[in-house]
DOKEDO-520512 format. One record per residue: residue number from 1; x, y negated, z negated of N, C-alpha, C, O in turn. Coordinates in steps of 0.05 Angstrom, whole numbers, always signed. Layout:
<rs>
+-----+--------+--------+--------+--------+---------+--------+--------+--------+--------+--------+--------+--------+
| num |  neast | nnorth |    nup | caeast | canorth |   caup |  ceast | cnorth |    cup |  oeast | onorth |    oup |
+-----+--------+--------+--------+--------+---------+--------+--------+--------+--------+--------+--------+--------+
| NUM |      X |      Y |      Z |      X |       Y |      Z |      X |      Y |      Z |      X |      Y |      Z |
...
+-----+--------+--------+--------+--------+---------+--------+--------+--------+--------+--------+--------+--------+
</rs>
This chain:
<rs>
+-----+--------+--------+--------+--------+---------+--------+--------+--------+--------+--------+--------+--------+
| num |  neast | nnorth |    nup | caeast | canorth |   caup |  ceast | cnorth |    cup |  oeast | onorth |    oup |
+-----+--------+--------+--------+--------+---------+--------+--------+--------+--------+--------+--------+--------+
|   1 |   +551 |   +557 |  -1017 |   +566 |    +569 |   -996 |   +595 |   +561 |   -998 |   +604 |   +542 |   -986 |
|   2 |   +610 |   +576 |  -1014 |   +639 |    +572 |  -1017 |   +653 |   +597 |  -1009 |   +641 |   +619 |  -1009 |
|   3 |   +679 |   +595 |  -1004 |   +695 |    +618 |   -998 |   +693 |   +627 |   -969 |   +688 |   +611 |   -951 |
|   4 |   +697 |   +653 |   -965 |   +697 |    +664 |   -939 |   +669 |   +665 |   -927 |   +649 |   +666 |   -942 |
|   5 |   +667 |   +665 |   -901 |   +641 |    +668 |   -887 |   +629 |   +695 |   -894 |   +643 |   +715 |   -893 |
|   6 |   +604 |   +695 |   -902 |   +590 |    +720 |   -908 |   +576 |   +729 |   -882 |   +553 |   +720 |   -876 |
|   7 |   +589 |   +746 |   -867 |   +577 |    +756 |   -842 |   +552 |   +773 |   -848 |   +537 |   +779 |   -829 |
|   8 |   +548 |   +781 |   -873 |   +523 |    +795 |   -880 |   +499 |   +777 |   -878 |   +476 |   +787 |   -878 |
|   9 |   +503 |   +751 |   -876 |   +480 |    +732 |   -873 |   +470 |   +733 |   -844 |   +449 |   +721 |   -838 |
|  10 |   +484 |   +746 |   -826 |   +477 |    +748 |   -798 |   +463 |   +775 |   -793 |   +475 |   +796 |   -799 |
|  11 |   +438 |   +774 |   -783 |   +424 |    +799 |   -779 |   +435 |   +814 |   -754 |   +436 |   +839 |   -754 |
|  12 |   +444 |   +799 |   -734 |   +456 |    +812 |   -711 |   +470 |   +791 |   -693 |   +463 |   +767 |   -694 |
|  13 |   +490 |   +800 |   -678 |   +503 |    +782 |   -659 |   +486 |   +781 |   -634 |   +480 |   +802 |   -622 |
|  14 |   +478 |   +757 |   -627 |   +461 |    +753 |   -603 |   +477 |   +751 |   -578 |   +471 |   +762 |   -557 |
|  15 |   +499 |   +735 |   -580 |   +517 |    +731 |   -557 |   +546 |   +734 |   -568 |   +554 |   +718 |   -585 |
|  16 |   +561 |   +753 |   -558 |   +588 |    +758 |   -568 |   +607 |   +737 |   -558 |   +602 |   +722 |   -539 |
|  17 |   +630 |   +735 |   -572 |   +651 |    +717 |   -564 |   +660 |   +722 |   -535 |   +665 |   +703 |   -520 |
|  18 |   +662 |   +747 |   -527 |   +671 |    +754 |   -500 |   +650 |   +745 |   -480 |   +657 |   +734 |   -458 |
|  19 |   +624 |   +749 |   -486 |   +603 |    +741 |   -468 |   +603 |   +710 |   -464 |   +599 |   +700 |   -442 |
|  20 |   +607 |   +696 |   -487 |   +607 |    +667 |   -486 |   +630 |   +657 |   -468 |   +625 |   +641 |   -450 |
|  21 |   +654 |   +667 |   -472 |   +677 |    +658 |   -456 |   +674 |   +665 |   -427 |   +681 |   +649 |   -410 |
|  22 |   +663 |   +688 |   -420 |   +659 |    +696 |   -392 |   +639 |   +677 |   -379 |   +644 |   +668 |   -357 |
|  23 |   +617 |   +671 |   -393 |   +596 |    +654 |   -381 |   +606 |   +625 |   -379 |   +599 |   +612 |   -359 |
|  24 |   +622 |   +616 |   -397 |   +632 |    +588 |   -395 |   +651 |   +586 |   -372 |   +651 |   +566 |   -358 |
|  25 |   +668 |   +606 |   -367 |   +685 |    +606 |   -343 |   +668 |   +604 |   -318 |   +674 |   +589 |   -299 |
|  26 |   +646 |   +619 |   -317 |   +628 |    +618 |   -294 |   +615 |   +591 |   -290 |   +613 |   +580 |   -268 |
|  27 |   +606 |   +579 |   -313 |   +595 |    +552 |   -312 |   +615 |   +532 |   -302 |   +609 |   +514 |   -286 |
|  28 |   +640 |   +534 |   -312 |   +661 |    +516 |   -303 |   +666 |   +518 |   -273 |   +670 |   +498 |   -260 |
|  29 |   +667 |   +542 |   -263 |   +670 |    +547 |   -234 |   +647 |   +535 |   -218 |   +651 |   +522 |   -198 |
|  30 |   +623 |   +539 |   -228 |   +599 |    +528 |   -215 |   +599 |   +498 |   -214 |   +594 |   +486 |   -193 |
|  31 |   +605 |   +485 |   -237 |   +607 |    +456 |   -238 |   +629 |   +446 |   -220 |   +626 |   +426 |   -206 |
|  32 |   +652 |   +459 |   -220 |   +674 |    +451 |   -203 |   +666 |   +452 |   -173 |   +673 |   +433 |   -159 |
|  33 |   +652 |   +472 |   -165 |   +642 |    +474 |   -137 |   +622 |   +452 |   -131 |   +624 |   +438 |   -111 |
|  34 |   +602 |   +449 |   -149 |   +580 |    +430 |   -144 |   +590 |   +401 |   -144 |   +578 |   +384 |   -130 |
|  35 |   +610 |   +394 |   -159 |   +619 |    +366 |   -162 |   +644 |   +360 |   -145 |   +653 |   +337 |   -145 |
|  36 |   +656 |   +380 |   -132 |   +682 |    +376 |   -119 |   +681 |   +355 |    -97 |   +700 |   +340 |    -94 |
|  37 |   +660 |   +353 |    -82 |   +659 |    +334 |    -59 |   +643 |   +309 |    -64 |   +638 |   +293 |    -46 |
|  38 |   +636 |   +304 |    -89 |   +620 |    +280 |    -96 |   +639 |   +256 |    -98 |   +661 |   +258 |   -108 |
|  39 |   +630 |   +233 |    -88 |   +644 |    +208 |    -91 |   +638 |   +197 |   -119 |   +616 |   +199 |   -128 |
|  40 |   +658 |   +186 |   -132 |   +654 |    +174 |   -158 |   +665 |   +191 |   -180 |   +672 |   +214 |   -177 |
|  41 |   +667 |   +178 |   -203 |   +678 |    +191 |   -227 |   +658 |   +209 |   -240 |   +634 |   +206 |   -237 |
|  42 |   +669 |   +229 |   -254 |   +653 |    +249 |   -268 |   +658 |   +245 |   -298 |   +681 |   +243 |   -307 |
|  43 |   +636 |   +244 |   -313 |   +638 |    +241 |   -342 |   +624 |   +264 |   -355 |   +600 |   +269 |   -350 |
|  44 |   +638 |   +279 |   -372 |   +627 |    +301 |   -387 |   +622 |   +291 |   -415 |   +641 |   +283 |   -429 |
|  45 |   +597 |   +291 |   -424 |   +590 |    +280 |   -450 |   +583 |   +303 |   -470 |   +566 |   +320 |   -464 |
|  46 |   +597 |   +303 |   -492 |   +593 |    +323 |   -513 |   +572 |   +312 |   -533 |   +575 |   +290 |   -542 |
|  47 |   +551 |   +328 |   -538 |   +532 |    +320 |   -558 |   +541 |   +332 |   -585 |   +540 |   +356 |   -589 |
|  48 |   +549 |   +313 |   -602 |   +560 |    +321 |   -628 |   +537 |   +330 |   -647 |   +515 |   +320 |   -645 |
|  49 |   +543 |   +347 |   -665 |   +568 |    +362 |   -670 |   +566 |   +390 |   -658 |   +587 |   +402 |   -653 |
|  50 |   +542 |   +399 |   -652 |   +538 |    +426 |   -644 |   +552 |   +435 |   -619 |   +560 |   +458 |   -616 |
|  51 |   +555 |   +417 |   -600 |   +566 |    +424 |   -574 |   +597 |   +423 |   -572 |   +608 |   +429 |   -551 |
|  52 |   +610 |   +417 |   -594 |   +639 |    +412 |   -593 |   +654 |   +436 |   -582 |   +671 |   +433 |   -564 |
|  53 |   +649 |   +460 |   -592 |   +663 |    +484 |   -583 |   +657 |   +490 |   -554 |   +675 |   +495 |   -538 |
|  54 |   +632 |   +489 |   -547 |   +623 |    +493 |   -519 |   +636 |   +472 |   -501 |   +647 |   +480 |   -480 |
|  55 |   +635 |   +447 |   -508 |   +646 |    +425 |   -493 |   +676 |   +429 |   -488 |   +685 |   +427 |   -465 |
|  56 |   +691 |   +435 |   -509 |   +720 |    +439 |   -506 |   +727 |   +462 |   -487 |   +744 |   +459 |   -470 |
|  57 |   +713 |   +484 |   -490 |   +718 |    +507 |   -473 |   +709 |   +502 |   -444 |   +723 |   +509 |   -425 |
|  58 |   +686 |   +489 |   -442 |   +676 |    +482 |   -415 |   +694 |   +463 |   -400 |   +700 |   +467 |   -377 |
|  59 |   +703 |   +442 |   -414 |   +721 |    +422 |   -401 |   +746 |   +435 |   -391 |   +755 |   +428 |   -369 |
|  60 |   +757 |   +455 |   -405 |   +781 |    +468 |   -396 |   +776 |   +486 |   -372 |   +794 |   +494 |   -358 |
|  61 |   +750 |   +493 |   -367 |   +743 |    +511 |   -345 |   +734 |   +495 |   -320 |   +729 |   +507 |   -300 |
|  62 |   +732 |   +469 |   -323 |   +724 |    +452 |   -300 |   +749 |   +442 |   -287 |   +765 |   +428 |   -299 |
|  63 |   +753 |   +449 |   -262 |   +777 |    +442 |   -247 |   +772 |   +416 |   -231 |   +774 |   +416 |   -207 |
|  64 |   +766 |   +395 |   -246 |   +761 |    +369 |   -234 |   +773 |   +347 |   -251 |   +777 |   +351 |   -275 |
|  65 |   +778 |   +325 |   -239 |   +787 |    +301 |   -253 |   +763 |   +289 |   -267 |   +744 |   +281 |   -253 |
|  66 |   +762 |   +289 |   -293 |   +738 |    +279 |   -307 |   +745 |   +265 |   -332 |   +766 |   +268 |   -344 |
|  67 |   +726 |   +248 |   -341 |   +728 |    +235 |   -367 |   +712 |   +251 |   -387 |   +693 |   +264 |   -380 |
|  68 |   +721 |   +249 |   -412 |   +707 |    +263 |   -434 |   +697 |   +242 |   -454 |   +712 |   +225 |   -463 |
|  69 |   +671 |   +243 |   -460 |   +659 |    +224 |   -478 |   +644 |   +240 |   -500 |   +638 |   +264 |   -497 |
|  70 |   +637 |   +226 |   -521 |   +624 |    +239 |   -544 |   +600 |   +221 |   -553 |   +602 |   +197 |   -554 |
|  71 |   +578 |   +235 |   -559 |   +554 |    +221 |   -568 |   +541 |   +237 |   -591 |   +539 |   +261 |   -590 |
|  72 |   +534 |   +222 |   -611 |   +521 |    +235 |   -634 |   +491 |   +228 |   -634 |   +483 |   +204 |   -632 |
|  73 |   +475 |   +249 |   -637 |   +446 |    +245 |   -636 |   +434 |   +262 |   -659 |   +443 |   +285 |   -663 |
|  74 |   +415 |   +251 |   -673 |   +403 |    +266 |   -695 |   +373 |   +267 |   -692 |   +360 |   +246 |   -688 |
|  75 |   +362 |   +290 |   -693 |   +333 |    +293 |   -694 |   +324 |   +315 |   -713 |   +300 |   +320 |   -717 |
|  76 |   +344 |   +328 |   -726 |   +338 |    +350 |   -744 |   +342 |   +342 |   -774 |   +326 |   +351 |   -790 |
|  77 |   +362 |   +326 |   -780 |   +369 |    +322 |   -808 |   +378 |   +349 |   -819 |   +395 |   +362 |   -807 |
|  78 |   +367 |   +357 |   -842 |   +374 |    +383 |   -853 |   +351 |   +403 |   -849 |   +350 |   +423 |   -863 |
|  79 |   +334 |   +397 |   -830 |   +311 |    +415 |   -825 |   +319 |   +436 |   -804 |   +339 |   +434 |   -790 |
|  80 |   +302 |   +457 |   -801 |   +307 |    +477 |   -782 |   +293 |   +472 |   -755 |   +298 |   +485 |   -736 |
|  81 |   +275 |   +452 |   -755 |   +263 |    +444 |   -729 |   +264 |   +414 |   -727 |   +265 |   +399 |   -747 |
|  82 |   +263 |   +405 |   -702 |   +265 |    +376 |   -696 |   +243 |   +360 |   -709 |   +220 |   +369 |   -710 |
|  83 |   +249 |   +336 |   -717 |   +229 |    +318 |   -728 |   +215 |   +303 |   -706 |   +193 |   +292 |   -710 |
|  84 |   +227 |   +303 |   -682 |   +216 |    +288 |   -660 |   +226 |   +259 |   -660 |   +222 |   +244 |   -640 |
|  85 |   +238 |   +250 |   -681 |   +249 |    +223 |   -683 |   +279 |   +225 |   -676 |   +294 |   +238 |   -691 |
|  86 |   +287 |   +212 |   -655 |   +315 |    +214 |   -645 |   +330 |   +189 |   -654 |   +320 |   +166 |   -650 |
|  87 |   +353 |   +193 |   -665 |   +370 |    +171 |   -674 |   +398 |   +174 |   -662 |   +410 |   +196 |   -664 |
|  88 |   +409 |   +153 |   -650 |   +436 |    +154 |   -640 |   +455 |   +148 |   -663 |   +453 |   +126 |   -675 |
|  89 |   +472 |   +166 |   -669 |   +491 |    +162 |   -691 |   +519 |   +154 |   -681 |   +535 |   +143 |   -696 |
|  90 |   +524 |   +160 |   -656 |   +549 |    +152 |   -643 |   +544 |   +150 |   -613 |   +536 |   +169 |   -600 |
|  91 |   +549 |   +127 |   -602 |   +544 |    +123 |   -573 |   +571 |   +127 |   -558 |   +592 |   +127 |   -570 |
|  92 |   +569 |   +132 |   -532 |   +593 |    +135 |   -515 |   +608 |   +108 |   -515 |   +596 |    +87 |   -520 |
|  93 |   +633 |   +110 |   -508 |   +650 |     +86 |   -509 |   +654 |    +72 |   -482 |   +664 |    +50 |   -481 |
|  94 |   +646 |    +85 |   -460 |   +651 |     +74 |   -434 |   +624 |    +72 |   -418 |   +605 |    +86 |   -425 |
|  95 |   +624 |    +56 |   -398 |   +601 |     +53 |   -381 |   +598 |    +78 |   -363 |   +618 |    +89 |   -354 |
|  96 |   +574 |    +86 |   -358 |   +569 |    +109 |   -340 |   +556 |    +99 |   -314 |   +548 |   +116 |   -297 |
|  97 |   +553 |    +73 |   -310 |   +541 |     +62 |   -286 |   +556 |    +72 |   -261 |   +581 |    +69 |   -259 |
|  98 |   +542 |    +84 |   -243 |   +553 |     +94 |   -218 |   +569 |   +120 |   -220 |   +582 |   +128 |   -201 |
|  99 |   +570 |   +132 |   -244 |   +585 |    +156 |   -248 |   +567 |   +181 |   -249 |   +543 |   +179 |   -255 |
| 100 |   +579 |   +204 |   -244 |   +564 |    +229 |   -246 |   +567 |   +240 |   -274 |   +589 |   +246 |   -283 |
| 101 |   +545 |   +242 |   -288 |   +545 |    +249 |   -316 |   +535 |   +277 |   -321 |   +513 |   +284 |   -310 |
| 102 |   +550 |   +292 |   -336 |   +541 |    +319 |   -344 |   +540 |   +319 |   -375 |   +560 |   +314 |   -388 |
| 103 |   +516 |   +325 |   -385 |   +513 |    +327 |   -414 |   +518 |   +356 |   -422 |   +505 |   +374 |   -412 |
| 104 |   +537 |   +360 |   -440 |   +543 |    +386 |   -451 |   +529 |   +388 |   -478 |   +535 |   +374 |   -497 |
| 105 |   +509 |   +406 |   -480 |   +493 |    +410 |   -504 |   +495 |   +439 |   -513 |   +497 |   +457 |   -497 |
| 106 |   +494 |   +443 |   -539 |   +495 |    +470 |   -550 |   +470 |   +486 |   -544 |   +471 |   +509 |   -535 |
| 107 |   +446 |   +474 |   -550 |   +421 |    +488 |   -547 |   +399 |   +470 |   -539 |   +397 |   +447 |   -549 |
| 108 |   +383 |   +479 |   -521 |   +359 |    +465 |   -513 |   +335 |   +480 |   -526 |   +330 |   +503 |   -519 |
| 109 |   +322 |   +466 |   -544 |   +301 |    +478 |   -560 |   +274 |   +466 |   -551 |   +264 |   +473 |   -530 |
| 110 |   +264 |   +448 |   -567 |   +238 |    +434 |   -561 |   +241 |   +417 |   -536 |   +222 |   +413 |   -521 |
| 111 |   +266 |   +407 |   -531 |   +271 |    +390 |   -508 |   +266 |   +360 |   -514 |   +273 |   +343 |   -498 |
| 112 |   +255 |   +354 |   -538 |   +249 |    +327 |   -545 |   +274 |   +309 |   -546 |   +274 |   +287 |   -536 |
| 113 |   +295 |   +319 |   -559 |   +320 |    +304 |   -562 |   +332 |   +298 |   -534 |   +339 |   +275 |   -528 |
| 114 |   +334 |   +319 |   -518 |   +347 |    +315 |   -492 |   +329 |   +298 |   -473 |   +340 |   +284 |   -456 |
| 115 |   +303 |   +301 |   -476 |   +285 |    +284 |   -460 |   +290 |   +254 |   -467 |   +291 |   +238 |   -449 |
| 116 |   +292 |   +248 |   -492 |   +298 |    +221 |   -501 |   +325 |   +212 |   -490 |   +328 |   +190 |   -480 |
| 117 |   +345 |   +229 |   -493 |   +372 |    +223 |   -484 |   +373 |   +218 |   -454 |   +387 |   +200 |   -445 |
| 118 |   +359 |   +235 |   -439 |   +359 |    +231 |   -410 |   +347 |   +204 |   -402 |   +358 |   +191 |   -384 |
| 119 |   +326 |   +196 |   -415 |   +314 |    +169 |   -410 |   +334 |   +147 |   -416 |   +338 |   +128 |   -401 |
| 120 |   +347 |   +150 |   -440 |   +367 |    +130 |   -448 |   +390 |   +128 |   -428 |   +397 |   +106 |   -419 |
| 121 |   +402 |   +151 |   -421 |   +425 |    +150 |   -403 |   +417 |   +143 |   -375 |   +432 |   +130 |   -361 |
| 122 |   +393 |   +150 |   -366 |   +383 |    +142 |   -340 |   +381 |   +112 |   -337 |   +386 |   +101 |   -316 |
| 123 |   +374 |    +99 |   -359 |   +372 |     +70 |   -359 |   +399 |    +56 |   -355 |   +400 |    +32 |   -350 |
| 124 |   +420 |    +71 |   -357 |   +447 |     +60 |   -354 |   +458 |    +64 |   -326 |   +482 |    +59 |   -320 |
| 125 |   +440 |    +72 |   -307 |   +446 |     +74 |   -278 |   +469 |    +92 |   -270 |   +487 |    +84 |   -256 |
| 126 |   +470 |   +117 |   -280 |   +490 |    +136 |   -270 |   +484 |   +144 |   -241 |   +461 |   +142 |   -232 |
| 127 |   +504 |   +153 |   -226 |   +500 |    +163 |   -199 |   +483 |   +188 |   -200 |   +466 |   +193 |   -183 |
| 128 |   +488 |   +205 |   -220 |   +473 |    +229 |   -225 |   +475 |   +236 |   -254 |   +493 |   +228 |   -268 |
| 129 |   +455 |   +252 |   -264 |   +453 |    +259 |   -292 |   +443 |   +288 |   -294 |   +420 |   +293 |   -286 |
| 130 |   +459 |   +306 |   -304 |   +452 |    +334 |   -307 |   +457 |   +344 |   -335 |   +473 |   +332 |   -350 |
| 131 |   +443 |   +365 |   -342 |   +446 |    +378 |   -368 |   +459 |   +406 |   -365 |   +449 |   +422 |   -348 |
| 132 |   +479 |   +411 |   -380 |   +491 |    +438 |   -381 |   +490 |   +447 |   -410 |   +504 |   +435 |   -427 |
| 133 |   +474 |   +467 |   -416 |   +472 |    +476 |   -444 |   +482 |   +505 |   -446 |   +480 |   +521 |   -427 |
| 134 |   +492 |   +511 |   -469 |   +501 |    +539 |   -474 |   +477 |   +557 |   -477 |   +476 |   +579 |   -466 |
| 135 |   +457 |   +548 |   -493 |   +434 |    +565 |   -500 |   +408 |   +550 |   -493 |   +407 |   +526 |   -496 |
| 136 |   +389 |   +565 |   -484 |   +363 |    +554 |   -478 |   +341 |   +571 |   -490 |   +341 |   +595 |   -487 |
| 137 |   +323 |   +558 |   -505 |   +300 |    +571 |   -518 |   +274 |   +560 |   -504 |   +261 |   +543 |   -516 |
| 138 |   +268 |   +569 |   -480 |   +245 |    +558 |   -466 |   +218 |   +562 |   -480 |   +199 |   +547 |   -476 |
| 139 |   +216 |   +582 |   -497 |   +191 |    +587 |   -511 |   +184 |   +565 |   -532 |   +162 |   +563 |   -541 |
| 140 |   +204 |   +549 |   -539 |   +200 |    +527 |   -558 |   +195 |   +500 |   -545 |   +192 |   +480 |   -559 |
| 141 |   +196 |   +499 |   -518 |   +195 |    +473 |   -504 |   +169 |   +458 |   -510 |   +147 |   +470 |   -508 |
| 142 |   +171 |   +433 |   -516 |   +149 |    +415 |   -522 |   +146 |   +393 |   -501 |   +127 |   +377 |   -502 |
| 143 |   +164 |   +393 |   -481 |   +162 |    +372 |   -460 |   +173 |   +385 |   -434 |   +185 |   +406 |   -434 |
| 144 |   +169 |   +371 |   -412 |   +176 |    +381 |   -386 |   +205 |   +375 |   -380 |   +211 |   +355 |   -367 |
| 145 |   +223 |   +392 |   -389 |   +251 |    +389 |   -384 |   +264 |   +416 |   -383 |   +258 |   +434 |   -400 |
| 146 |   +283 |   +420 |   -365 |   +298 |    +445 |   -363 |   +327 |   +438 |   -358 |   +333 |   +418 |   -346 |
| 147 |   +345 |   +455 |   -367 |   +373 |    +450 |   -362 |   +380 |   +455 |   -333 |   +368 |   +472 |   -319 |
| 148 |   +399 |   +440 |   -323 |   +408 |    +443 |   -295 |   +428 |   +467 |   -294 |   +429 |   +481 |   -274 |
| 149 |   +443 |   +471 |   -315 |   +462 |    +493 |   -318 |   +457 |   +505 |   -346 |   +455 |   +490 |   -365 |
| 150 |   +456 |   +531 |   -347 |   +450 |    +544 |   -372 |   +467 |   +569 |   -376 |   +471 |   +585 |   -357 |
| 151 |   +478 |   +572 |   -400 |   +494 |    +596 |   -406 |   +476 |   +620 |   -411 |   +479 |   +640 |   -397 |
| 152 |   +458 |   +618 |   -430 |   +441 |    +641 |   -438 |   +414 |   +632 |   -446 |   +411 |   +611 |   -460 |
| 153 |   +394 |   +646 |   -437 |   +366 |    +642 |   -447 |   +363 |   +660 |   -471 |   +369 |   +684 |   -469 |
| 154 |   +353 |   +649 |   -493 |   +351 |    +665 |   -517 |   +323 |   +664 |   -529 |   +307 |   +646 |   -522 |
| 155 |   +315 |   +684 |   -545 |   +289 |    +684 |   -558 |   +287 |   +663 |   -580 |   +308 |   +651 |   -588 |
| 156 |   +263 |   +658 |   -590 |   +259 |    +639 |   -611 |   +267 |   +650 |   -639 |   +250 |   +660 |   -654 |
| 157 |   +293 |   +649 |   -644 |   +304 |    +658 |   -669 |   +323 |   +636 |   -680 |   +334 |   +620 |   -664 |
| 158 |   +328 |   +636 |   -706 |   +346 |    +617 |   -718 |   +375 |   +627 |   -713 |   +384 |   +647 |   -725 |
| 159 |   +389 |   +613 |   -696 |   +416 |    +621 |   -689 |   +437 |   +602 |   -700 |   +433 |   +578 |   -703 |
| 160 |   +461 |   +614 |   -706 |   +483 |    +599 |   -716 |   +509 |   +609 |   -703 |   +509 |   +630 |   -690 |
| 161 |   +530 |   +594 |   -706 |   +556 |    +602 |   -695 |   +562 |   +587 |   -669 |   +544 |   +576 |   -656 |
| 162 |   +587 |   +587 |   -662 |   +597 |    +574 |   -638 |   +587 |   +546 |   -636 |   +578 |   +537 |   -614 |
| 163 |   +587 |   +531 |   -658 |   +579 |    +503 |   -659 |   +552 |   +499 |   -672 |   +547 |   +478 |   -684 |
| 164 |   +535 |   +519 |   -671 |   +508 |    +517 |   -684 |   +511 |   +522 |   -714 |   +525 |   +540 |   -722 |
| 165 |   +496 |   +506 |   -729 |   +500 |    +507 |   -758 |   +474 |   +513 |   -774 |   +452 |   +512 |   -763 |
| 166 |   +479 |   +519 |   -799 |   +457 |    +519 |   -819 |   +467 |   +501 |   -842 |   +486 |   +508 |   -855 |
| 167 |   +455 |   +478 |   -845 |   +463 |    +459 |   -866 |   +492 |   +451 |   -864 |   +506 |   +447 |   -884 |
| 168 |   +502 |   +449 |   -839 |   +530 |    +441 |   -834 |   +550 |   +464 |   -835 |   +574 |   +459 |   -830 |
| 169 |   +542 |   +488 |   -841 |   +560 |    +510 |   -843 |   +555 |   +530 |   -820 |   +535 |   +529 |   -806 |
| 170 |   +574 |   +548 |   -817 |   +573 |    +571 |   -798 |   +579 |   +563 |   -769 |   +577 |   +580 |   -751 |
| 171 |   +585 |   +537 |   -764 |   +592 |    +529 |   -737 |   +617 |   +544 |   -726 |   +619 |   +548 |   -702 |
| 172 |   +634 |   +552 |   -744 |   +660 |    +563 |   -736 |   +659 |   +593 |   -730 |   +680 |   +605 |   -726 |
| 173 |   +636 |   +605 |   -731 |   +634 |    +633 |   -722 |   +641 |   +634 |   -692 |   +632 |   +617 |   -677 |
| 174 |   +656 |   +654 |   -683 |   +664 |    +655 |   -655 |   +642 |   +666 |   -637 |   +646 |   +668 |   -613 |
| 175 |   +619 |   +674 |   -648 |   +597 |    +685 |   -633 |   +571 |   +670 |   -641 |   +572 |   +654 |   -659 |
| 176 |   +550 |   +676 |   -627 |   +523 |    +665 |   -634 |   +508 |   +688 |   -647 |   +504 |   +709 |   -635 |
| 177 |   +500 |   +684 |   -672 |   +486 |    +704 |   -687 |   +459 |   +695 |   -698 |   +455 |   +671 |   -700 |
| 178 |   +442 |   +713 |   -704 |   +416 |    +707 |   -715 |   +418 |   +707 |   -745 |   +427 |   +727 |   -757 |
| 179 |   +411 |   +684 |   -757 |   +413 |    +682 |   -786 |   +389 |   +696 |   -799 |   +367 |   +694 |   -790 |
| 180 |   +395 |   +712 |   -820 |   +374 |    +726 |   -834 |   +355 |   +706 |   -847 |   +364 |   +687 |   -859 |
| 181 |   +329 |   +710 |   -844 |   +309 |    +692 |   -856 |   +313 |   +688 |   -886 |   +307 |   +667 |   -896 |
| 182 |   +322 |   +709 |   -900 |   +326 |    +706 |   -929 |   +346 |   +685 |   -936 |   +345 |   +674 |   -959 |
| 183 |   +364 |   +678 |   -918 |   +384 |    +657 |   -924 |   +371 |   +630 |   -924 |   +375 |   +614 |   -942 |
| 184 |   +355 |   +623 |   -903 |   +344 |    +596 |   -902 |   +317 |   +595 |   -916 |   +309 |   +573 |   -924 |
| 185 |   +303 |   +616 |   -919 |   +277 |    +616 |   -934 |   +281 |   +613 |   -964 |   +264 |   +603 |   -978 |
| 186 |   +305 |   +623 |   -974 |   +311 |    +622 |  -1002 |   +313 |   +593 |  -1012 |   +310 |   +588 |  -1036 |
| 187 |   +320 |   +574 |   -994 |   +324 |    +546 |  -1002 |   +299 |   +529 |   -998 |   +300 |   +505 |  -1005 |
| 188 |   +278 |   +540 |   -988 |   +254 |    +524 |   -984 |   +238 |   +521 |  -1010 |   +217 |   +508 |  -1009 |
+-----+--------+--------+--------+--------+---------+--------+--------+--------+--------+--------+--------+--------+
</rs>
């Protein structure tokens, strides 16, 4: 995978750049309303690397005084589905005790990673803990967890773009697209 992005690897655009930006503005407004009258600090946590674009756009749409933190979690490796083994690759740098925490995640799939993360962060005594994800694949859920805020519910397809990757590539697409099976099946 060198050179220009091969948009022919995408079978179709699932969520356009315009739809993403419109929905993120709506989520930002909703979060701003819901958190406006709460006592205590607000911390928005970006789950690296996939949520970076969503996190940056969402943070700019939230009209509140907030801290921004980053956390790296791995449960996929180079696979297309979660291994179920969650590893913290980068922890947040500040305490969340007594703070209102919003996790910004790119996609909620099996739910195993976020379920593990919720338990971990809950043990740190935040005032509240919510999940805001751009994409939700409820048909893939393997545990009892749902996002508190969701951009789009999507079908069970291999998606890339707007932070979501295939082997570390295609995150920089401005839309969310469905990757053609011939692209990832050819490497198996």
